[in-house]
Backbone atoms as SQL, in Angstrom:
CREATE TABLE atoms (id INTEGER PRIMARY KEY, chain TEXT, resi INTEGER, resn TEXT, atom TEXT, x REAL, y REAL, z REAL);
INSERT INTO atoms VALUES
  (1, 'A', 1, 'UNK', 'N', 0.686, -1.024, -0.165),
  (2, 'A', 1, 'UNK', 'CA', -0.039, -0.086, 0.226),
  (3, 'A', 1, 'UNK', 'C', 1.050, 1.021, 0.198),
  (4, 'A', 2, 'UNK', 'N', 0.775, 2.349, -1.112),
  (5, 'A', 2, 'UNK', 'CA', 1.781, 2.903, -0.815),
  (6, 'A', 2, 'UNK', 'C', 0.354, 4.435, -0.767),
  (7, 'A', 3, 'UNK', 'N', 1.107, 5.536, -0.474),
  (8, 'A', 3, 'UNK', 'CA', 0.801, 6.616, -0.628),
  (9, 'A', 3, 'UNK', 'C', -0.648, 7.530, -1.494),
  (10, 'A', 4, 'UNK', 'N', -0.207, 7.030, -2.582),
  (11, 'A', 4, 'UNK', 'CA', -0.854, 7.222, -3.992),
  (12, 'A', 4, 'UNK', 'C', -2.301, 6.501, -3.448),
  (13, 'A', 5, 'UNK', 'N', -2.194, 5.284, -3.556),
  (14, 'A', 5, 'UNK', 'CA', -3.234, 4.663, -3.381),
  (15, 'A', 5, 'UNK', 'C', -4.138, 4.732, -1.989),
  (16, 'A', 6, 'UNK', 'N', -3.350, 5.268, -0.812),
  (17, 'A', 6, 'UNK', 'CA', -4.211, 5.877, 0.124),
  (18, 'A', 6, 'UNK', 'C', -5.035, 6.820, 0.105),
  (19, 'A', 7, 'UNK', 'N', -4.626, 7.538, -0.618),
  (20, 'A', 7, 'UNK', 'CA', -4.904, 9.143, -0.981),
  (21, 'A', 7, 'UNK', 'C', -6.285, 9.187, -1.857),
  (22, 'A', 8, 'UNK', 'N', -6.049, 7.710, -3.063),
  (23, 'A', 8, 'UNK', 'CA', -6.869, 7.877, -3.908),
  (24, 'A', 8, 'UNK', 'C', -8.048, 7.400, -3.289),
  (25, 'A', 9, 'UNK', 'N', -8.180, 6.590, -2.370),
  (26, 'A', 9, 'UNK', 'CA', -9.173, 5.500, -1.291),
  (27, 'A', 9, 'UNK', 'C', -10.242, 6.980, -0.958),
  (28, 'A', 10, 'UNK', 'N', -8.924, 7.921, -0.224),
  (29, 'A', 10, 'UNK', 'CA', -10.148, 8.942, 0.519),
  (30, 'A', 10, 'UNK', 'C', -10.445, 10.145, -0.334),
  (31, 'A', 11, 'UNK', 'N', -10.256, 9.993, -1.247),
  (32, 'A', 11, 'UNK', 'CA', -11.370, 10.962, -1.976),
  (33, 'A', 11, 'UNK', 'C', -12.169, 10.380, -2.672),
  (34, 'A', 12, 'UNK', 'N', -11.606, 8.860, -3.165),
  (35, 'A', 12, 'UNK', 'CA', -12.970, 8.173, -3.882),
  (36, 'A', 12, 'UNK', 'C', -14.114, 8.181, -2.841),
  (37, 'A', 13, 'UNK', 'N', -14.011, 7.738, -1.781),
  (38, 'A', 13, 'UNK', 'CA', -14.944, 7.573, -1.085),
  (39, 'A', 13, 'UNK', 'C', -15.441, 8.763, -0.391),
  (40, 'A', 14, 'UNK', 'N', -14.874, 9.708, -0.491),
  (41, 'A', 14, 'UNK', 'CA', -15.758, 11.379, -0.111),
  (42, 'A', 14, 'UNK', 'C', -16.247, 11.703, -1.155),
  (43, 'A', 15, 'UNK', 'N', -15.856, 11.416, -2.251),
  (44, 'A', 15, 'UNK', 'CA', -16.871, 11.931, -3.538),
  (45, 'A', 15, 'UNK', 'C', -17.959, 11.374, -3.758),
  (46, 'A', 16, 'UNK', 'N', -17.439, 9.810, -3.828),
  (47, 'A', 16, 'UNK', 'CA', -18.512, 8.754, -3.595),
  (48, 'A', 16, 'UNK', 'C', -19.281, 8.999, -2.491),
  (49, 'A', 17, 'UNK', 'N', -19.720, 9.236, -1.221),
  (50, 'A', 17, 'UNK', 'CA', -20.503, 9.458, -0.368),
  (51, 'A', 17, 'UNK', 'C', -21.417, 10.208, -0.998),
  (52, 'A', 18, 'UNK', 'N', -20.373, 11.445, -1.169),
  (53, 'A', 18, 'UNK', 'CA', -21.109, 13.256, -1.233),
  (54, 'A', 18, 'UNK', 'C', -22.125, 12.836, -2.404),
  (55, 'A', 19, 'UNK', 'N', -21.838, 12.502, -3.649),
  (56, 'A', 19, 'UNK', 'CA', -22.790, 12.178, -4.484),
  (57, 'A', 19, 'UNK', 'C', -23.732, 11.358, -4.221),
  (58, 'A', 20, 'UNK', 'N', -23.680, 9.965, -3.467),
  (59, 'A', 20, 'UNK', 'CA', -24.409, 9.561, -2.944),
  (60, 'A', 20, 'UNK', 'C', -25.763, 10.076, -2.461),
  (61, 'A', 21, 'UNK', 'N', -25.444, 10.751, -1.092),
  (62, 'A', 21, 'UNK', 'CA', -26.446, 11.454, -0.104),
  (63, 'A', 21, 'UNK', 'C', -26.697, 12.422, -1.178),
  (64, 'A', 22, 'UNK', 'N', -26.296, 13.024, -2.060),
  (65, 'A', 22, 'UNK', 'CA', -26.970, 14.485, -2.823),
  (66, 'A', 22, 'UNK', 'C', -28.230, 13.362, -3.664),
  (67, 'A', 23, 'UNK', 'N', -27.693, 12.254, -4.057),
  (68, 'A', 23, 'UNK', 'CA', -29.078, 11.085, -5.081),
  (69, 'A', 23, 'UNK', 'C', -29.464, 11.341, -3.603),
  (70, 'A', 24, 'UNK', 'N', -29.570, 10.690, -2.715),
  (71, 'A', 24, 'UNK', 'CA', -30.769, 9.980, -1.994),
  (72, 'A', 24, 'UNK', 'C', -31.758, 11.384, -1.728),
  (73, 'A', 25, 'UNK', 'N', -31.273, 12.278, -1.236),
  (74, 'A', 25, 'UNK', 'CA', -32.064, 13.725, -0.901),
  (75, 'A', 25, 'UNK', 'C', -32.820, 14.330, -1.829),
  (76, 'A', 26, 'UNK', 'N', -32.035, 14.243, -3.280),
  (77, 'A', 26, 'UNK', 'CA', -32.561, 14.797, -4.395),
  (78, 'A', 26, 'UNK', 'C', -33.834, 13.677, -5.078),
  (79, 'A', 27, 'UNK', 'N', -33.383, 12.765, -4.255),
  (80, 'A', 27, 'UNK', 'CA', -34.568, 11.338, -5.332),
  (81, 'A', 27, 'UNK', 'C', -34.353, 11.283, -6.750),
  (82, 'A', 28, 'UNK', 'N', -32.589, 10.823, -6.816),
  (83, 'A', 28, 'UNK', 'CA', -31.750, 10.868, -8.574),
  (84, 'A', 28, 'UNK', 'C', -31.118, 9.546, -8.531),
  (85, 'A', 29, 'UNK', 'N', -31.809, 8.484, -8.767),
  (86, 'A', 29, 'UNK', 'CA', -31.835, 7.286, -9.176),
  (87, 'A', 29, 'UNK', 'C', -30.269, 7.339, -9.834),
  (88, 'A', 30, 'UNK', 'N', -29.701, 7.983, -10.586),
  (89, 'A', 30, 'UNK', 'CA', -28.190, 8.125, -11.165),
  (90, 'A', 30, 'UNK', 'C', -27.533, 8.442, -10.524),
  (91, 'A', 31, 'UNK', 'N', -27.529, 9.607, -9.439),
  (92, 'A', 31, 'UNK', 'CA', -26.869, 9.747, -8.018),
  (93, 'A', 31, 'UNK', 'C', -26.238, 9.029, -7.284),
  (94, 'A', 32, 'UNK', 'N', -27.388, 8.530, -6.694),
  (95, 'A', 32, 'UNK', 'CA', -27.543, 7.406, -6.422),
  (96, 'A', 32, 'UNK', 'C', -26.549, 6.252, -6.683),
  (97, 'A', 33, 'UNK', 'N', -26.575, 5.602, -7.895),
  (98, 'A', 33, 'UNK', 'CA', -25.681, 4.248, -8.507),
  (99, 'A', 33, 'UNK', 'C', -24.523, 4.989, -8.704),
  (100, 'A', 34, 'UNK', 'N', -24.484, 6.037, -9.640),
  (101, 'A', 34, 'UNK', 'CA', -23.252, 6.385, -9.575),
  (102, 'A', 34, 'UNK', 'C', -22.173, 7.084, -7.930),
  (103, 'A', 35, 'UNK', 'N', -22.388, 7.120, -7.237),
  (104, 'A', 35, 'UNK', 'CA', -22.200, 7.564, -5.683),
  (105, 'A', 35, 'UNK', 'C', -22.032, 5.873, -5.292),
  (106, 'A', 36, 'UNK', 'N', -22.675, 5.407, -5.195),
  (107, 'A', 36, 'UNK', 'CA', -22.205, 3.556, -4.820),
  (108, 'A', 36, 'UNK', 'C', -21.050, 3.552, -5.836),
  (109, 'A', 37, 'UNK', 'N', -20.652, 3.399, -7.110),
  (110, 'A', 37, 'UNK', 'CA', -19.954, 2.810, -7.625),
  (111, 'A', 37, 'UNK', 'C', -18.465, 3.323, -7.371),
  (112, 'A', 38, 'UNK', 'N', -18.884, 4.739, -7.501),
  (113, 'A', 38, 'UNK', 'CA', -17.363, 5.469, -6.981),
  (114, 'A', 38, 'UNK', 'C', -16.602, 5.094, -5.645),
  (115, 'A', 39, 'UNK', 'N', -17.886, 5.043, -4.832),
  (116, 'A', 39, 'UNK', 'CA', -17.626, 4.624, -3.896),
  (117, 'A', 39, 'UNK', 'C', -16.916, 3.423, -3.663),
  (118, 'A', 40, 'UNK', 'N', -17.157, 2.356, -4.358),
  (119, 'A', 40, 'UNK', 'CA', -16.292, 1.048, -4.337),
  (120, 'A', 40, 'UNK', 'C', -15.371, 0.933, -5.071),
  (121, 'A', 41, 'UNK', 'N', -14.564, 1.735, -5.705),
  (122, 'A', 41, 'UNK', 'CA', -13.906, 1.798, -6.890),
  (123, 'A', 41, 'UNK', 'C', -12.513, 1.109, -6.272),
  (124, 'A', 42, 'UNK', 'N', -12.464, 1.598, -4.883),
  (125, 'A', 42, 'UNK', 'CA', -11.181, 1.265, -3.978),
  (126, 'A', 42, 'UNK', 'C', -10.927, -0.410, -3.928),
  (127, 'A', 43, 'UNK', 'N', -12.031, -1.185, -4.094),
  (128, 'A', 43, 'UNK', 'CA', -12.405, -2.300, -3.420),
  (129, 'A', 43, 'UNK', 'C', -11.808, -3.295, -4.980),
  (130, 'A', 44, 'UNK', 'N', -12.343, -2.853, -6.366),
  (131, 'A', 44, 'UNK', 'CA', -11.437, -3.407, -6.983),
  (132, 'A', 44, 'UNK', 'C', -10.388, -2.902, -8.034),
  (133, 'A', 45, 'UNK', 'N', -10.154, -1.833, -7.422),
  (134, 'A', 45, 'UNK', 'CA', -8.686, -1.234, -8.643),
  (135, 'A', 45, 'UNK', 'C', -8.059, -1.262, -6.970),
  (136, 'A', 46, 'UNK', 'N', -6.509, -1.847, -7.421),
  (137, 'A', 46, 'UNK', 'CA', -5.207, -1.657, -6.613),
  (138, 'A', 46, 'UNK', 'C', -4.703, -1.029, -6.892),
  (139, 'A', 47, 'UNK', 'N', -4.316, -0.378, -7.801),
  (140, 'A', 47, 'UNK', 'CA', -3.292, 0.624, -8.285),
  (141, 'A', 47, 'UNK', 'C', -3.961, 1.782, -8.452),
  (142, 'A', 48, 'UNK', 'N', -2.579, 2.461, -7.780),
  (143, 'A', 48, 'UNK', 'CA', -2.898, 4.302, -7.709),
  (144, 'A', 48, 'UNK', 'C', -3.156, 5.262, -8.446),
  (145, 'A', 49, 'UNK', 'N', -2.257, 4.859, -9.666),
  (146, 'A', 49, 'UNK', 'CA', -3.003, 5.338, -10.921),
  (147, 'A', 49, 'UNK', 'C', -4.295, 5.054, -11.724),
  (148, 'A', 50, 'UNK', 'N', -4.335, 3.575, -11.847),
  (149, 'A', 50, 'UNK', 'CA', -5.295, 3.446, -12.248),
  (150, 'A', 50, 'UNK', 'C', -6.762, 3.916, -11.452),
  (151, 'A', 51, 'UNK', 'N', -6.789, 4.089, -10.072),
  (152, 'A', 51, 'UNK', 'CA', -7.735, 4.251, -9.191),
  (153, 'A', 51, 'UNK', 'C', -8.156, 5.665, -9.408),
  (154, 'A', 52, 'UNK', 'N', -6.780, 6.588, -9.580),
  (155, 'A', 52, 'UNK', 'CA', -7.479, 7.933, -10.293),
  (156, 'A', 52, 'UNK', 'C', -7.876, 8.081, -11.671),
  (157, 'A', 53, 'UNK', 'N', -7.403, 7.634, -12.494),
  (158, 'A', 53, 'UNK', 'CA', -8.342, 7.122, -13.838),
  (159, 'A', 53, 'UNK', 'C', -9.697, 7.255, -14.110),
  (160, 'A', 54, 'UNK', 'N', -10.164, 5.857, -13.068),
  (161, 'A', 54, 'UNK', 'CA', -11.226, 5.132, -13.007),
  (162, 'A', 54, 'UNK', 'C', -12.273, 6.265, -12.335),
  (163, 'A', 55, 'UNK', 'N', -11.676, 6.939, -11.656),
  (164, 'A', 55, 'UNK', 'CA', -12.360, 8.189, -10.489),
  (165, 'A', 55, 'UNK', 'C', -12.729, 8.999, -11.473),
  (166, 'A', 56, 'UNK', 'N', -12.161, 9.795, -12.625),
  (167, 'A', 56, 'UNK', 'CA', -11.929, 11.230, -13.051),
  (168, 'A', 56, 'UNK', 'C', -12.971, 10.270, -14.468),
  (169, 'A', 57, 'UNK', 'N', -12.779, 9.744, -14.725),
  (170, 'A', 57, 'UNK', 'CA', -13.816, 8.650, -15.926),
  (171, 'A', 57, 'UNK', 'C', -15.385, 9.043, -15.514),
  (172, 'A', 58, 'UNK', 'N', -15.340, 8.187, -13.889),
  (173, 'A', 58, 'UNK', 'CA', -16.621, 8.246, -13.776),
  (174, 'A', 58, 'UNK', 'C', -17.466, 9.412, -13.284),
  (175, 'A', 59, 'UNK', 'N', -16.525, 10.243, -12.846),
  (176, 'A', 59, 'UNK', 'CA', -16.947, 11.588, -12.329),
  (177, 'A', 59, 'UNK', 'C', -17.121, 12.398, -13.756),
  (178, 'A', 60, 'UNK', 'N', -16.331, 11.921, -15.006),
  (179, 'A', 60, 'UNK', 'CA', -17.108, 12.552, -16.376),
  (180, 'A', 60, 'UNK', 'C', -18.086, 11.931, -17.118),
  (181, 'A', 61, 'UNK', 'N', -18.721, 11.312, -16.726),
  (182, 'A', 61, 'UNK', 'CA', -19.589, 10.477, -17.129),
  (183, 'A', 61, 'UNK', 'C', -20.992, 10.951, -16.114),
  (184, 'A', 62, 'UNK', 'N', -20.657, 10.926, -14.867),
  (185, 'A', 62, 'UNK', 'CA', -21.752, 11.419, -14.067),
  (186, 'A', 62, 'UNK', 'C', -21.750, 12.916, -14.646),
  (187, 'A', 63, 'UNK', 'N', -20.938, 13.826, -14.892),
  (188, 'A', 63, 'UNK', 'CA', -21.297, 15.249, -15.220),
  (189, 'A', 63, 'UNK', 'C', -22.220, 14.949, -16.937),
  (190, 'A', 64, 'UNK', 'N', -21.536, 14.294, -17.764),
  (191, 'A', 64, 'UNK', 'CA', -22.396, 14.484, -18.962),
  (192, 'A', 64, 'UNK', 'C', -23.567, 14.085, -18.857),
  (193, 'A', 65, 'UNK', 'N', -23.819, 12.669, -18.238),
  (194, 'A', 65, 'UNK', 'CA', -25.266, 12.117, -17.682),
  (195, 'A', 65, 'UNK', 'C', -25.837, 13.032, -17.354),
  (196, 'A', 66, 'UNK', 'N', -25.525, 13.972, -16.369),
  (197, 'A', 66, 'UNK', 'CA', -26.329, 14.802, -15.656),
  (198, 'A', 66, 'UNK', 'C', -26.996, 16.111, -16.605),
  (199, 'A', 67, 'UNK', 'N', -26.140, 16.372, -17.369),
  (200, 'A', 67, 'UNK', 'CA', -26.255, 17.509, -18.468),
  (201, 'A', 67, 'UNK', 'C', -27.192, 17.417, -19.401),
  (202, 'A', 68, 'UNK', 'N', -26.410, 15.841, -19.326),
  (203, 'A', 68, 'UNK', 'CA', -27.749, 15.812, -21.039),
  (204, 'A', 68, 'UNK', 'C', -29.394, 15.133, -20.643),
  (205, 'A', 69, 'UNK', 'N', -29.344, 14.632, -19.265),
  (206, 'A', 69, 'UNK', 'CA', -30.497, 14.268, -18.913),
  (207, 'A', 69, 'UNK', 'C', -31.410, 15.125, -17.825);
């Protein structure tokens, strides 16, 4: 376990839980699902840089879907 991976876990969990809570309060299914997926990234991705890449890709996907629908 290195510092980059540990920091990525903290950021991914914080961002994911924030989006998840936002989705629950606004009753938006997309936000709830994306929040859960972002929060679970560190359990499946064990490399620091890949963790960051997946996190940014999911945030971009969320932003795109949120603006489109």
